C-alpha positions in Angstrom: 1.3 -26.8 -13.5 -1.8 -25.2 -12.2 -4.9 -25.4 -14.4 -5.6 -22.5 -16.8 -8.8 -21.6 -14.8 -6.8 -21.2 -11.6 -4.1 -19.3 -13.3 -6.7 -16.9 -14.8 -8.1 -16.3 -11.3 -4.7 -15.5 -9.9 -3.8 -13.2 -12.8 -7.1 -11.3 -12.2 -6.2 -11.1 -8.5 -2.8 -9.6 -9.2 -4.2 -7.1 -11.7 -6.7 -6.1 -8.9 -4.1 -5.7 -6.2 -1.0 -4.4 -8.1 -2.0 -1.0 -9.5 -0.5 2.5 -10.0 -0.9 5.0 -7.3 0.2 8.6 -6.7 1.0 9.5 -3.1 0.0 7.6 0.0 -3.0 5.4 -0.7 -5.0 6.4 2.4 -5.4 10.1 1.6 -5.8 9.1 -2.1 -8.7 6.8 -1.1 -10.3 9.8 0.8 -9.7 12.1 -2.2 -11.2 9.4 -4.5 -14.3 9.2 -2.4 -14.6 13.0 -2.3 -14.3 13.1 -6.1 -17.0 10.5 -6.5 -19.4 12.3 -4.2 -18.7 15.6 -5.9 -19.4 14.1 -9.3 -22.7 12.6 -8.1 -23.7 15.9 -6.5 -23.1 17.7 -9.8 -21.8 21.0 -8.4 -18.8 22.1 -6.5 -19.6 21.4 -2.8 -19.9 24.1 -0.3 -19.1 21.8 2.6 -17.6 18.4 2.9 -18.2 16.0 5.8 -15.5 13.3 6.2 -16.0 10.3 8.5 -13.0 7.9 8.7 -11.9 4.7 10.4 -9.1 5.1 12.9 -6.6 3.3 10.6 -7.3 5.7 7.7 -6.8 8.7 10.0 -3.6 7.2 11.3 -2.1 6.6 7.9 -3.1 10.0 6.5 -2.1 12.4 9.3 1.6 12.9 8.6 2.2 12.1 4.9 2.9 14.5 2.1 0.2 15.1 -0.5 1.8 15.0 -4.0 2.3 18.3 -5.8 1.1 20.4 -2.8 4.0 20.8 -0.5 1.5 20.1 2.3 0.8 17.1 4.6 -2.4 15.6 5.9 -6.0 15.1 4.8 -7.5 18.6 4.4 -5.7 19.4 1.1 -6.4 15.9 -0.2 -10.1 16.4 0.5 -10.2 19.9 -1.0 -8.4 18.8 -4.2 -10.6 15.7 -4.5 -13.6 18.1 -4.8 -11.8 20.7 -7.0 -9.8 18.6 -9.5 -10.3 14.9 -8.6 -11.6 12.5 -11.1 -12.8 9.1 -9.8 -12.0 7.4 -13.1 -8.3 7.9 -12.2 -8.7 5.6 -9.1 -5.6 6.0 -6.9 -4.1 8.6 -9.3 -7.2 10.7 -8.5 -5.2 13.9 -8.0 -2.9 13.7 -11.0 -4.5 16.8 -12.6 -3.6 19.0 -9.6 -1.8 22.3 -10.5 -0.3 25.1 -8.5 -3.5 27.1 -9.1 -5.8 24.3 -7.9 -3.6 23.9 -4.8 -4.1 27.6 -4.0 -7.8 27.1 -4.5 -7.6 24.2 -2.1 -5.9 26.2 0.5 -8.7 28.8 0.3 -11.3 26.1 0.6 -9.6 24.9 3.8 -9.3 28.4 5.2 -13.0 28.9 4.9 -13.6 25.9 7.2 -15.6 24.0 4.6 -14.2 20.6 5.6 -15.1 18.7 8.7 -13.0 15.5 9.4 -14.0 13.1 12.2 -13.6 9.6 13.4 -16.4 7.3 12.4 -17.7 5.6 15.6 -19.2 2.1 15.9 -17.7 0.5 12.8 -15.6 -2.7 12.6 -14.0 -2.0 9.2 -10.4 -0.8 9.5 -10.6 0.7 6.0 -13.6 3.0 5.9 -14.2 6.3 4.2 -17.6 8.1 4.2 -17.9 11.4 2.4 -21.0 13.7 2.3 -20.8 16.7 -0.1 -23.4 19.5 0.3 -24.0 22.3 -2.2 -26.6 24.5 -3.8 -28.3 23.4 -7.0 -30.7 25.3 -9.2 -34.0 23.4 -9.7 -36.4 25.3 -11.9 -36.6 28.8 -10.5 -35.4 27.7 -7.0 -32.1 27.1 -5.4 -32.0 24.0 -3.2 -29.5 22.6 -0.7 -28.6 19.1 -1.9 -26.2 16.4 -0.8 -24.5 13.3 -2.1 -22.8 10.6 -0.1 -20.1 8.0 -1.1 -18.6 5.3 1.0 -15.4 3.2 0.4 -14.8 0.2 2.6 -12.6 -2.9 2.7 -10.4 -1.9 -0.3 -9.0 1.5 -1.2 -11.1 1.8 -4.4 -14.1 -0.3 -3.3 -17.3 1.8 -3.3 -20.0 0.1 -1.3 -22.5 2.9 -1.1 -23.5 5.8 -3.3 -26.4 8.3 -2.8 -27.2 11.1 -5.2 -29.6 14.0 -4.5 -32.3 11.8 -6.1 -31.8 8.8 -3.8 -29.6 5.7 -3.3 -27.8 4.7 -6.4 -26.5 1.4 -4.9 -25.9 -0.1 -1.4 -23.4 -3.0 -1.1 -22.6 -2.5 2.5 -22.2 -5.6 4.7 -24.9 -6.1 7.4 -23.7 -5.0 10.8 -21.6 -7.7 12.6 -21.0 -9.7 9.4 -17.8 -10.0 7.4 -18.1 -9.5 3.6 -16.7 -12.3 1.6 -14.9 -11.5 -1.7 -14.7 -13.8 -4.7 -10.9 -13.8 -4.9 -9.1 -17.2 -5.0 -7.7 -18.2 -1.7 -4.0 -18.7 -1.8 -1.4 -20.8 0.0 2.4 -20.8 -0.3 2.5 -23.8 -2.5 0.1 -22.3 -5.0 2.0 -19.0 -4.9 5.3 -20.8 -5.7 3.8 -23.0 -8.4 2.1 -20.1 -10.1 5.3 -17.9 -10.1 7.7 -20.6 -11.2 5.6 -22.7 -13.7 3.1 -20.4 -15.4 3.9 -19.8 -19.1 6.0 -16.7 -19.2 3.9 -14.7 -21.6 1.0 -14.8 -19.1 2.9 -13.0 -16.3 5.3 -10.6 -18.1 2.9 -7.7 -17.1 4.5 -7.8 -13.6 7.5 -6.1 -15.2 5.5 -2.9 -15.1 6.3 -2.8 -11.4 10.0 -2.6 -12.2 9.4 0.2 -14.8 7.4 2.3 -12.4 9.1 1.7 -9.1 12.7 1.9 -10.3 11.9 5.2 -12.1 10.3 6.5 -8.8 13.6 5.7 -7.0 15.7 7.4 -9.7 13.5 10.5 -9.8 13.6 10.7 -6.0 17.4 10.6 -6.0 17.4 13.7 -8.1 15.5 15.8 -5.5 15.2 16.1 -1.8 12.3 14.2 -0.2 11.5 13.1 3.3 14.7 12.2 5.2 16.7 11.5 2.0 17.5 8.0 3.3 18.1 6.6 -0.2 20.4 9.5 -1.1 22.2 9.3 2.3 23.1 5.6 1.5 25.3 6.9 -1.3 27.3 9.5 0.8 31.0 9.0 1.6 30.2 8.4 5.3 27.7 5.7 4.5 30.1 4.0 2.1 32.9 4.2 4.6 30.7 2.4 7.2 28.5 0.2 5.1 30.5 -0.2 1.9 29.3 0.1 -1.7 27.7 -3.2 -2.4 24.7 -4.9 -3.9 23.3 -4.8 -0.3 23.6 -1.1 0.2 22.3 -0.5 -3.4 19.2 -2.6 -2.7 18.5 -0.5 0.4 19.2 2.8 -1.3 17.0 2.3 -4.3 14.1 0.9 -2.2 14.3 3.7 0.4 14.6 6.4 -2.3 11.3 5.5 -3.9 9.7 5.6 -0.4 11.4 9.0 0.3 9.8 10.5 -2.7 6.4 8.9 -2.2 6.1 9.9 1.4 7.6 13.3 0.8 4.8 14.3 -1.6 6.5 13.8 -5.0 4.1 13.8 -8.0 5.1 10.5 -9.5 3.3 7.2 -9.5 4.4 3.9 -8.0 3.0 0.5 -8.5 1.2 -0.4 -5.3 0.5 -3.8 -3.8 -2.7 -4.6 -1.8 -3.5 -0.9 -1.5 -0.1 0.2 -0.4 2.6 2.0 -2.5 5.3 1.3 0.1 4.4 -2.4 -0.1 4.6 -2.3 -3.9 8.0 -0.6 -3.7 9.3 -3.0 -1.1 8.1 -6.0 -3.1 9.7 -4.7 -6.2 13.0 -2.8 -5.9 15.1 -5.1 -3.8 14.3 -7.9 -6.2 15.1 -5.8 -9.3 18.4 -4.5 -7.9 19.5 -8.0 -6.9 18.6 -9.4 -10.3 20.6 -6.7 -12.1 23.7 -7.1 -9.9 23.4 -10.9 -9.9 23.0 -11.0 -13.8 19.8 -13.0 -13.6 17.8 -13.5 -16.8 14.6 -11.5 -17.7 12.6 -14.7 -17.1 14.1 -15.2 -13.7 13.4 -11.6 -12.8 9.8 -11.9 -14.0 9.1 -15.0 -12.0 10.9 -13.5 -8.9 8.8 -10.4 -9.0 5.6 -12.4 -9.4 6.6 -14.6 -6.4 7.4 -11.5 -4.4 4.1 -9.6 -5.2 1.9 -12.7 -4.9 3.4 -13.7 -1.5 2.5 -10.2 -0.2 -1.0 -10.5 -1.6 -1.4 -13.9 0.0 -0.3 -12.6 3.4 -2.6 -9.7 3.2 -5.6 -12.0 2.5 -5.6 -12.9 6.2 -4.0 -9.8 7.6 -6.4 -7.3 6.0 -5.6 -4.1 4.0 -4.8 -2.0 7.2 -3.6 -3.2 10.6 -1.3 -2.4 13.4 1.5 -4.4 11.7 3.7 -2.4 9.4 3.2 -3.3 5.8 6.9 -3.5 5.1 6.9 -6.7 7.1 4.6 -8.3 4.6 6.2 -6.8 1.5 9.8 -7.6 2.6 8.7 -11.3 3.2 7.7 -11.2 -0.4 11.0 -9.7 -1.6 12.9 -12.2 0.5 11.2 -15.0 -1.4 12.0 -13.3 -4.7 15.6 -12.8 -3.8 15.9 -16.5 -2.6 14.5 -17.6 -6.0 17.1 -15.4 -7.8 19.8 -17.1 -5.7 18.7 -20.4 -7.1 16.5 -21.4 -4.2 13.8 -24.1 -4.4 10.5 -24.2 -2.6 12.0 -25.4 0.7 14.5 -22.6 0.6 11.7 -20.1 0.0 9.6 -21.5 2.9 12.6 -21.3 5.2 13.3 -17.7 4.3 9.7 -16.9 5.2 10.2 -18.5 8.6 13.4 -16.5 9.1 11.5 -13.3 8.3 8.6 -14.0 10.6 11.0 -14.9 13.4 12.7 -11.5 13.0 10.2 -8.7 12.0 6.9 -9.7 13.6 5.6 -7.0 15.8 6.9 -3.9 13.9 4.2 -1.4 14.5 2.5 0.8 11.9 2.4 4.3 13.3 1.0 5.9 10.1 2.3 6.8 6.7 5.1 9.4 6.9 8.6 10.0 5.6 10.2 7.8 8.3 8.6 4.8 6.6 11.8 4.7 4.6 13.6 3.6 7.7 11.3 0.7 8.3 11.6 -0.3 4.7 15.4 -0.3 5.0 15.0 -2.7 8.0 12.7 -4.9 6.0 15.1 -5.1 3.0 18.1 -5.8 5.3 16.2 -8.6 6.9 15.0 -9.9 3.6 18.6 -10.3 2.3 19.8 -11.9 5.5 16.9 -14.3 5.6 17.5 -15.3 2.0 21.2 -15.9 2.6 20.5 -18.0 5.7 17.9 -20.1 3.8 20.4 -20.8 1.0 22.9 -22.0 3.6 20.2 -24.4 4.9 19.8 -22.3 8.1 16.4 -21.4 9.3 14.3 -20.9 12.5 12.5 -24.0 13.6 9.2 -24.6 15.3 11.1 -24.9 18.6 11.4 -21.2 18.6 8.7 -18.6 19.2 5.8 -18.3 16.8 7.4 -20.2 14.0 5.7 -23.4 12.8 7.1 -26.2 10.6 4.2 -25.6 8.3 4.9 -22.4 6.4 1.2 -21.5 6.0 0.6 -21.9 9.7 3.6 -19.8 10.3 2.2 -17.0 8.1 -1.2 -17.2 9.8 0.5 -16.9 13.2 2.0 -13.7 11.9 -1.3 -12.3 10.6 -3.2 -13.4 13.7 -0.9 -11.3 15.8 -1.1 -8.3 13.4 -4.9 -8.4 12.8 -6.1 -9.5 16.2 -3.6 -9.4 19.1 -2.2 -6.0 18.1 -5.6 -4.3 18.2 -4.9 -2.6 21.5 -1.5 -1.5 20.2 -3.3 0.1 17.2 -5.6 2.1 19.6 -2.6 3.1 21.7 -0.6 4.3 18.7 -3.5 6.4 17.4 -4.1 7.9 20.9 -0.4 8.9 21.1 -0.5 10.4 17.6 -3.6 12.5 18.2 -2.6 13.8 21.6 0.9 15.1 20.9 
């Protein structure tokens, strides 16, 4: 068993990366940054200048903003200033009301918001907000401003400047990568932690089941996105695909994504800054465990294995990339499903290899309702990869980018996603912004 000190570091990492979020995390990060800058300014801003990395722009262009019936950044920015509270983190807009939405629409119509691409940065996750407004100082009214910057992580403030001066500056020097203090994982550590840690230390991961299963059930009661989750339950779908544990896994996972991308005002438990990743790492595992009659302990360990695998992969991939996040999360869920099937460490490594041989290269073209389709592909592949691994069938190092060493195999995947697909990322954004 891993030492208590290492277990505590891993638990802290999971608590950091698996958190509640309302709506897509990219526009929520922007709204969070606006809320912080507004709080520091001390008055309602008259203008808001928004500078974003290309990946933030890409992921925020076509997604529904919860409780507004609108898509895209402007309403998220306006509500961040009007009702956002930075203490809520990625649930920053949970106090939004129909009245505040109308105020937000008016704020937008008055052309008070300027959204642009931040040039000359290397960070893929970067949000810079400057709020300007008039404040009374003595007998005079002065124009004042406040600036907040988030970088590297959706809630990681690296710079804050009030009207009185710089509050703090934790930005990395140009051309240098910032190192975090998180424990560095590998697949063996992930497996040992999930399978051997005393159960009472990891039962908190069941909160992901509570939140993400509820999100799916709430979504099925309404009409969101493309209604993929609900469509999986129709007579036509059941005639073609059947009514099985497999279709149930896809339906419950896709439904939660439908609601989240469609602007539903309910929280999901995210993973590594992505609600869809949190959903995909949770719901297939939960549904399989229920249908397979696994114990609560087995479900707890499988969920931890799933979420921690996704966190591990994201350590070398980065929070945002050209690679669709469902690839990462569905690798995690495949590991969890394999564990619930009775798989050992070798089976789990082999299901990872099967996943990487299949899904590598799926592009991220922003957050939007059709993400549910990609999630369904990820869940389908996760189940197939788990079944193959339990039958001792797996892709070998003689084929493509797969390596006999599972950690090298994962780093082959993340190298392609973080580096080789950089030009793909640029091409995708160019297409999206010129339609």
